[in-house]
N, C-alpha and C positions, 0 to 999 in steps of 0.2 A: 639632467643631461642624458641624451639618448646614447645607446651603445655606439652608434656611428660617430657621434660627436666626441665621445670618449676616445675612440680609436684615432680619429683625426688629431686630437690633442696629444695623444701619446706619440704619434708619428712625427708631429712637429717638434717634439722635445727629444726624440731619439737621435742618436748619432747616425751619420750617413751609412756606416757599415751595416747597421741593423735595418735601416730603410731598404737598402739594396737586397738584403736577405729576404725581407718581407715581399718585395717585388718579385723575386725569383720564386717564391712559394705561391704567390697569388696568380701569376700569369698562367701556369698550367691548370690551375683550378678553374679559372674563367674560360679556358679553352676546352674544358670538358674532359680532360685527361683523368682517368680513374686510378691508374697505377702509379701513385705518387709516393708510396712508402719508401722505396729505394732512393728516389730523388731527394726526398726530404732528409733522410738519414745522411745522404752524401753531402747535402748542403750544410747540415748541422756539423758534421765532422770536419769539413774543409773550411769552415768559416773561422777566420782568425779571432782569437779571444782577447787579444791585447788591443788596446786603443792606439791608433797612430799618434805620433807626436803632434802636439798642437802647432799651428802655424804661427809665424811672427804676428800676424794680424790678430789671431785669437789671444795671444799673450798680451798684446798692447791695446786691445779694444777699449779697455776701461780708461785709457789716457786720451781718447778722442775728445777734443774740445776743452782740454784743461789749460791751454795757453791763451793769453790775451794777445790778440793781434787785430789788425785792421780787417774789416769785413771783406774787402775786395783788394787783394794784393796787386791785381793788374793795374789799378788806377792809383796806387800809393806811390808818390814820387820818391820816397825813401827806399 
C-alpha cells in the first residue's frame, strides 16, 4: 500500500474532529504559506481532546435490519 493509500485509509477511519484539524493544517500548506508554526501550535492547543457524545444513530446503527417486516410497507394492507 502506498503512503497516499495509507493516508486515505487513516482519514476514512478518523473521527470528524481530526479530519477537520487535518484540513485546517493542509490548506495553508497547499496555499504556499511558510509561517505555519504558530498556526499549527494554535490549532493543536485549541482542538478539543474529548470526543463528542455519539448520536442516537451511532448508538443504534447495529440494530438496523434486525426486525422482520414486509419489504414494502406502503403496499401492505395491514
